[in-house]
C-alpha positions as protocol buffer text, in pm:
chain_id: "A"
residue {
  index: 1
  type: UNK
  ca { x: 1270 y: -2625 z: 1313 }
}
residue {
  index: 2
  type: UNK
  ca { x: 1296 y: -2637 z: 1691 }
}
residue {
  index: 3
  type: UNK
  ca { x: 1290 y: -2360 z: 1948 }
}
residue {
  index: 4
  type: UNK
  ca { x: 1666 y: -2398 z: 1997 }
}
residue {
  index: 5
  type: UNK
  ca { x: 1743 y: -2290 z: 1639 }
}
residue {
  index: 6
  type: UNK
  ca { x: 2017 y: -2035 z: 1602 }
}
residue {
  index: 7
  type: UNK
  ca { x: 1879 y: -1680 z: 1628 }
}
residue {
  index: 8
  type: UNK
  ca { x: 2020 y: -1589 z: 1285 }
}
residue {
  index: 9
  type: UNK
  ca { x: 1846 y: -1888 z: 1126 }
}
residue {
  index: 10
  type: UNK
  ca { x: 1514 y: -1793 z: 1283 }
}
residue {
  index: 11
  type: UNK
  ca { x: 1550 y: -1429 z: 1173 }
}
residue {
  index: 12
  type: UNK
  ca { x: 1642 y: -1538 z: 823 }
}
residue {
  index: 13
  type: UNK
  ca { x: 1346 y: -1773 z: 796 }
}
residue {
  index: 14
  type: UNK
  ca { x: 1114 y: -1506 z: 938 }
}
residue {
  index: 15
  type: UNK
  ca { x: 1237 y: -1257 z: 677 }
}
residue {
  index: 16
  type: UNK
  ca { x: 1188 y: -1513 z: 400 }
}
residue {
  index: 17
  type: UNK
  ca { x: 834 y: -1591 z: 516 }
}
residue {
  index: 18
  type: UNK
  ca { x: 747 y: -1219 z: 539 }
}
residue {
  index: 19
  type: UNK
  ca { x: 876 y: -1165 z: 186 }
}
residue {
  index: 20
  type: UNK
  ca { x: 679 y: -1461 z: 51 }
}
residue {
  index: 21
  type: UNK
  ca { x: 366 y: -1348 z: 236 }
}
residue {
  index: 22
  type: UNK
  ca { x: 409 y: -998 z: 88 }
}
residue {
  index: 23
  type: UNK
  ca { x: 418 y: -1149 z: -263 }
}
residue {
  index: 24
  type: UNK
  ca { x: 101 y: -1348 z: -189 }
}
residue {
  index: 25
  type: UNK
  ca { x: -76 y: -1035 z: -67 }
}
residue {
  index: 26
  type: UNK
  ca { x: 24 y: -847 z: -380 }
}
residue {
  index: 27
  type: UNK
  ca { x: -109 y: -1133 z: -593 }
}
residue {
  index: 28
  type: UNK
  ca { x: -429 y: -1205 z: -401 }
}
residue {
  index: 29
  type: UNK
  ca { x: -504 y: -914 z: -168 }
}
residue {
  index: 30
  type: UNK
  ca { x: -540 y: -902 z: 208 }
}
residue {
  index: 31
  type: UNK
  ca { x: -812 y: -1166 z: 220 }
}
residue {
  index: 32
  type: UNK
  ca { x: -536 y: -1427 z: 254 }
}
residue {
  index: 33
  type: UNK
  ca { x: -410 y: -1303 z: 589 }
}
residue {
  index: 34
  type: UNK
  ca { x: -580 y: -1582 z: 784 }
}
residue {
  index: 35
  type: UNK
  ca { x: -310 y: -1787 z: 956 }
}
residue {
  index: 36
  type: UNK
  ca { x: -415 y: -2128 z: 829 }
}
residue {
  index: 37
  type: UNK
  ca { x: -472 y: -2020 z: 468 }
}
residue {
  index: 38
  type: UNK
  ca { x: -152 y: -1818 z: 459 }
}
residue {
  index: 39
  type: UNK
  ca { x: 45 y: -2101 z: 618 }
}
residue {
  index: 40
  type: UNK
  ca { x: -88 y: -2345 z: 360 }
}
residue {
  index: 41
  type: UNK
  ca { x: 16 y: -2112 z: 75 }
}
residue {
  index: 42
  type: UNK
  ca { x: 359 y: -2069 z: 235 }
}
residue {
  index: 43
  type: UNK
  ca { x: 388 y: -2447 z: 270 }
}
residue {
  index: 44
  type: UNK
  ca { x: 422 y: -2435 z: 645 }
}
residue {
  index: 45
  type: UNK
  ca { x: 183 y: -2457 z: 940 }
}
residue {
  index: 46
  type: UNK
  ca { x: 3 y: -2190 z: 1136 }
}
residue {
  index: 47
  type: UNK
  ca { x: 199 y: -2301 z: 1442 }
}
residue {
  index: 48
  type: UNK
  ca { x: 529 y: -2239 z: 1261 }
}
residue {
  index: 49
  type: UNK
  ca { x: 411 y: -1893 z: 1156 }
}
residue {
  index: 50
  type: UNK
  ca { x: 338 y: -1819 z: 1522 }
}
residue {
  index: 51
  type: UNK
  ca { x: 679 y: -1958 z: 1614 }
}
residue {
  index: 52
  type: UNK
  ca { x: 851 y: -1717 z: 1376 }
}
residue {
  index: 53
  type: UNK
  ca { x: 631 y: -1411 z: 1431 }
}
residue {
  index: 54
  type: UNK
  ca { x: 489 y: -1459 z: 1780 }
}
residue {
  index: 55
  type: UNK
  ca { x: 143 y: -1330 z: 1690 }
}
residue {
  index: 56
  type: UNK
  ca { x: -74 y: -1291 z: 1384 }
}
residue {
  index: 57
  type: UNK
  ca { x: -55 y: -914 z: 1439 }
}
residue {
  index: 58
  type: UNK
  ca { x: 326 y: -923 z: 1415 }
}
residue {
  index: 59
  type: UNK
  ca { x: 299 y: -1127 z: 1094 }
}
residue {
  index: 60
  type: UNK
  ca { x: 56 y: -875 z: 941 }
}
residue {
  index: 61
  type: UNK
  ca { x: 268 y: -578 z: 1047 }
}
residue {
  index: 62
  type: UNK
  ca { x: 593 y: -723 z: 914 }
}
residue {
  index: 63
  type: UNK
  ca { x: 436 y: -846 z: 591 }
}
residue {
  index: 64
  type: UNK
  ca { x: 270 y: -514 z: 515 }
}
residue {
  index: 65
  type: UNK
  ca { x: 595 y: -334 z: 603 }
}
residue {
  index: 66
  type: UNK
  ca { x: 756 y: -543 z: 328 }
}
residue {
  index: 67
  type: UNK
  ca { x: 481 y: -444 z: 86 }
}
residue {
  index: 68
  type: UNK
  ca { x: 536 y: -81 z: 185 }
}
residue {
  index: 69
  type: UNK
  ca { x: 913 y: -105 z: 131 }
}
residue {
  index: 70
  type: UNK
  ca { x: 861 y: -253 z: -214 }
}
residue {
  index: 71
  type: UNK
  ca { x: 608 y: 16 z: -301 }
}
residue {
  index: 72
  type: UNK
  ca { x: 834 y: 300 z: -185 }
}
residue {
  index: 73
  type: UNK
  ca { x: 1107 y: 158 z: -406 }
}
residue {
  index: 74
  type: UNK
  ca { x: 866 y: 137 z: -700 }
}
residue {
  index: 75
  type: UNK
  ca { x: 753 y: 497 z: -642 }
}
residue {
  index: 76
  type: UNK
  ca { x: 1112 y: 602 z: -710 }
}
residue {
  index: 77
  type: UNK
  ca { x: 1034 y: 552 z: -1080 }
}
residue {
  index: 78
  type: UNK
  ca { x: 760 y: 811 z: -1051 }
}
residue {
  index: 79
  type: UNK
  ca { x: 956 y: 1061 z: -845 }
}
residue {
  index: 80
  type: UNK
  ca { x: 1177 y: 1210 z: -1114 }
}
residue {
  index: 81
  type: UNK
  ca { x: 1103 y: 1516 z: -1318 }
}
residue {
  index: 82
  type: UNK
  ca { x: 967 y: 1853 z: -1229 }
}
residue {
  index: 83
  type: UNK
  ca { x: 715 y: 1908 z: -954 }
}
residue {
  index: 84
  type: UNK
  ca { x: 360 y: 1920 z: -1087 }
}
residue {
  index: 85
  type: UNK
  ca { x: 50 y: 2130 z: -1032 }
}
residue {
  index: 86
  type: UNK
  ca { x: -227 y: 1941 z: -848 }
}
residue {
  index: 87
  type: UNK
  ca { x: -435 y: 1837 z: -1151 }
}
residue {
  index: 88
  type: UNK
  ca { x: -142 y: 1703 z: -1351 }
}
residue {
  index: 89
  type: UNK
  ca { x: -14 y: 1527 z: -1039 }
}
residue {
  index: 90
  type: UNK
  ca { x: -349 y: 1352 z: -980 }
}
residue {
  index: 91
  type: UNK
  ca { x: -364 y: 1249 z: -1346 }
}
residue {
  index: 92
  type: UNK
  ca { x: -10 y: 1109 z: -1322 }
}
residue {
  index: 93
  type: UNK
  ca { x: -90 y: 909 z: -1008 }
}
residue {
  index: 94
  type: UNK
  ca { x: -414 y: 772 z: -1153 }
}
residue {
  index: 95
  type: UNK
  ca { x: -227 y: 666 z: -1466 }
}
residue {
  index: 96
  type: UNK
  ca { x: 44 y: 518 z: -1246 }
}
residue {
  index: 97
  type: UNK
  ca { x: -224 y: 314 z: -1067 }
}
residue {
  index: 98
  type: UNK
  ca { x: -311 y: 145 z: -1397 }
}
residue {
  index: 99
  type: UNK
  ca { x: 51 y: 34 z: -1446 }
}
residue {
  index: 100
  type: UNK
  ca { x: 44 y: -346 z: -1396 }
}
residue {
  index: 101
  type: UNK
  ca { x: 350 y: -314 z: -1170 }
}
residue {
  index: 102
  type: UNK
  ca { x: 172 y: -61 z: -945 }
}
residue {
  index: 103
  type: UNK
  ca { x: -191 y: -178 z: -955 }
}
residue {
  index: 104
  type: UNK
  ca { x: -147 y: -456 z: -695 }
}
residue {
  index: 105
  type: UNK
  ca { x: -4 y: -203 z: -448 }
}
residue {
  index: 106
  type: UNK
  ca { x: -296 y: 31 z: -505 }
}
residue {
  index: 107
  type: UNK
  ca { x: -540 y: -256 z: -445 }
}
residue {
  index: 108
  type: UNK
  ca { x: -362 y: -353 z: -121 }
}
residue {
  index: 109
  type: UNK
  ca { x: -354 y: 15 z: -17 }
}
residue {
  index: 110
  type: UNK
  ca { x: -731 y: 42 z: -68 }
}
residue {
  index: 111
  type: UNK
  ca { x: -795 y: -281 z: 124 }
}
residue {
  index: 112
  type: UNK
  ca { x: -569 y: -160 z: 406 }
}
residue {
  index: 113
  type: UNK
  ca { x: -758 y: 168 z: 435 }
}
residue {
  index: 114
  type: UNK
  ca { x: -1095 y: -12 z: 428 }
}
residue {
  index: 115
  type: UNK
  ca { x: -988 y: -249 z: 706 }
}
residue {
  index: 116
  type: UNK
  ca { x: -849 y: 39 z: 910 }
}
residue {
  index: 117
  type: UNK
  ca { x: -1177 y: 229 z: 865 }
}
residue {
  index: 118
  type: UNK
  ca { x: -1364 y: -81 z: 987 }
}
residue {
  index: 119
  type: UNK
  ca { x: -1152 y: -81 z: 1303 }
}
residue {
  index: 120
  type: UNK
  ca { x: -966 y: -405 z: 1232 }
}
residue {
  index: 121
  type: UNK
  ca { x: -642 y: -437 z: 1425 }
}
residue {
  index: 122
  type: UNK
  ca { x: -357 y: -384 z: 1342 }
}
residue {
  index: 123
  type: UNK
  ca { x: -459 y: -214 z: 1017 }
}
residue {
  index: 124
  type: UNK
  ca { x: -528 y: 125 z: 1179 }
}
residue {
  index: 125
  type: UNK
  ca { x: -169 y: 168 z: 1294 }
}
residue {
  index: 126
  type: UNK
  ca { x: -33 y: 48 z: 960 }
}
residue {
  index: 127
  type: UNK
  ca { x: -270 y: 280 z: 772 }
}
residue {
  index: 128
  type: UNK
  ca { x: -155 y: 581 z: 973 }
}
residue {
  index: 129
  type: UNK
  ca { x: 204 y: 516 z: 868 }
}
residue {
  index: 130
  type: UNK
  ca { x: 101 y: 454 z: 506 }
}
residue {
  index: 131
  type: UNK
  ca { x: -100 y: 777 z: 495 }
}
residue {
  index: 132
  type: UNK
  ca { x: 195 y: 969 z: 639 }
}
residue {
  index: 133
  type: UNK
  ca { x: 427 y: 819 z: 377 }
}
residue {
  index: 134
  type: UNK
  ca { x: 181 y: 902 z: 97 }
}
residue {
  index: 135
  type: UNK
  ca { x: 142 y: 1262 z: 215 }
}
residue {
  index: 136
  type: UNK
  ca { x: 518 y: 1310 z: 231 }
}
residue {
  index: 137
  type: UNK
  ca { x: 559 y: 1169 z: -120 }
}
residue {
  index: 138
  type: UNK
  ca { x: 273 y: 1377 z: -259 }
}
residue {
  index: 139
  type: UNK
  ca { x: 417 y: 1696 z: -109 }
}
residue {
  index: 140
  type: UNK
  ca { x: 755 y: 1614 z: -266 }
}
residue {
  index: 141
  type: UNK
  ca { x: 593 y: 1586 z: -611 }
}
residue {
  index: 142
  type: UNK
  ca { x: 381 y: 1903 z: -606 }
}
residue {
  index: 143
  type: UNK
  ca { x: 472 y: 2256 z: -704 }
}
residue {
  index: 144
  type: UNK
  ca { x: 513 y: 2419 z: -360 }
}
residue {
  index: 145
  type: UNK
  ca { x: 217 y: 2617 z: -227 }
}
residue {
  index: 146
  type: UNK
  ca { x: 272 y: 2717 z: 138 }
}
residue {
  index: 147
  type: UNK
  ca { x: -70 y: 2883 z: 144 }
}
residue {
  index: 148
  type: UNK
  ca { x: -240 y: 2542 z: 115 }
}
residue {
  index: 149
  type: UNK
  ca { x: -79 y: 2286 z: 348 }
}
residue {
  index: 150
  type: UNK
  ca { x: -397 y: 2077 z: 323 }
}
residue {
  index: 151
  type: UNK
  ca { x: -336 y: 2007 z: -47 }
}
residue {
  index: 152
  type: UNK
  ca { x: -160 y: 1668 z: -11 }
}
residue {
  index: 153
  type: UNK
  ca { x: -441 y: 1529 z: 206 }
}
residue {
  index: 154
  type: UNK
  ca { x: -707 y: 1663 z: -31 }
}
residue {
  index: 155
  type: UNK
  ca { x: -533 y: 1507 z: -332 }
}
residue {
  index: 156
  type: UNK
  ca { x: -480 y: 1177 z: -151 }
}
residue {
  index: 157
  type: UNK
  ca { x: -854 y: 1174 z: -73 }
}
residue {
  index: 158
  type: UNK
  ca { x: -933 y: 1218 z: -441 }
}
residue {
  index: 159
  type: UNK
  ca { x: -683 y: 951 z: -548 }
}
residue {
  index: 160
  type: UNK
  ca { x: -813 y: 703 z: -291 }
}
residue {
  index: 161
  type: UNK
  ca { x: -1174 y: 768 z: -391 }
}
residue {
  index: 162
  type: UNK
  ca { x: -1106 y: 720 z: -761 }
}
residue {
  index: 163
  type: UNK
  ca { x: -896 y: 409 z: -692 }
}
residue {
  index: 164
  type: UNK
  ca { x: -1170 y: 261 z: -473 }
}
residue {
  index: 165
  type: UNK
  ca { x: -1441 y: 327 z: -733 }
}
residue {
  index: 166
  type: UNK
  ca { x: -1228 y: 180 z: -1011 }
}
residue {
  index: 167
  type: UNK
  ca { x: -1165 y: -136 z: -809 }
}
residue {
  index: 168
  type: UNK
  ca { x: -1536 y: -167 z: -729 }
}
residue {
  index: 169
  type: UNK
  ca { x: -1653 y: -92 z: -1084 }
}
residue {
  index: 170
  type: UNK
  ca { x: -1378 y: -118 z: -1347 }
}
residue {
  index: 171
  type: UNK
  ca { x: -1412 y: 153 z: -1610 }
}
residue {
  index: 172
  type: UNK
  ca { x: -1641 y: 373 z: -1397 }
}
residue {
  index: 173
  type: UNK
  ca { x: -1375 y: 643 z: -1364 }
}
residue {
  index: 174
  type: UNK
  ca { x: -1257 y: 638 z: -1726 }
}
residue {
  index: 175
  type: UNK
  ca { x: -1305 y: 1013 z: -1786 }
}
residue {
  index: 176
  type: UNK
  ca { x: -1210 y: 1134 z: -1438 }
}
residue {
  index: 177
  type: UNK
  ca { x: -843 y: 1218 z: -1508 }
}
residue {
  index: 178
  type: UNK
  ca { x: -915 y: 1479 z: -1773 }
}
residue {
  index: 179
  type: UNK
  ca { x: -1187 y: 1642 z: -1564 }
}
residue {
  index: 180
  type: UNK
  ca { x: -975 y: 1650 z: -1248 }
}
residue {
  index: 181
  type: UNK
  ca { x: -672 y: 1787 z: -1433 }
}
residue {
  index: 182
  type: UNK
  ca { x: -877 y: 2074 z: -1570 }
}
residue {
  index: 183
  type: UNK
  ca { x: -1067 y: 2141 z: -1248 }
}
residue {
  index: 184
  type: UNK
  ca { x: -767 y: 2126 z: -1015 }
}
residue {
  index: 185
  type: UNK
  ca { x: -532 y: 2325 z: -1237 }
}
residue {
  index: 186
  type: UNK
  ca { x: -791 y: 2591 z: -1328 }
}
residue {
  index: 187
  type: UNK
  ca { x: -715 y: 2797 z: -1019 }
}
């Protein structure tokens, strides 16, 4: 493709590449976000990726936005039913994280947060948006409790911690759901 390609063609190809890159990230994690390795997997060159996205940062941002869109759509399946007390909610989300359709998103989420915590650009900005989205979703799924506005962030911290430990040491958190359900709903 040359620089004089029709703008619609370039936008279409960019969207296709972002979608394919999102699928690769869901399959393999964020470790494949190097331009050359990603280009090879997408059967293009790193120069063409820069042609379509301008910068590696723009490629990462757009690709992870695609992952986020797909995940928000998937969360729709878990958004029906009555609002839950905190313990039952945490148990539901931890069980959801074991669903083979959801597990890749949880792994990418954990990698994103780790990279943001390490100060890697542009992951910090992306993580802030992801955290905001998570908190909004969590609040929408909980039995309302205006006296504790910190609840969604506290529960997200628990979910992220359990998810991280389970990724690092599969099976290590096997009994956590039951304990958390009882502890969080005992109040």
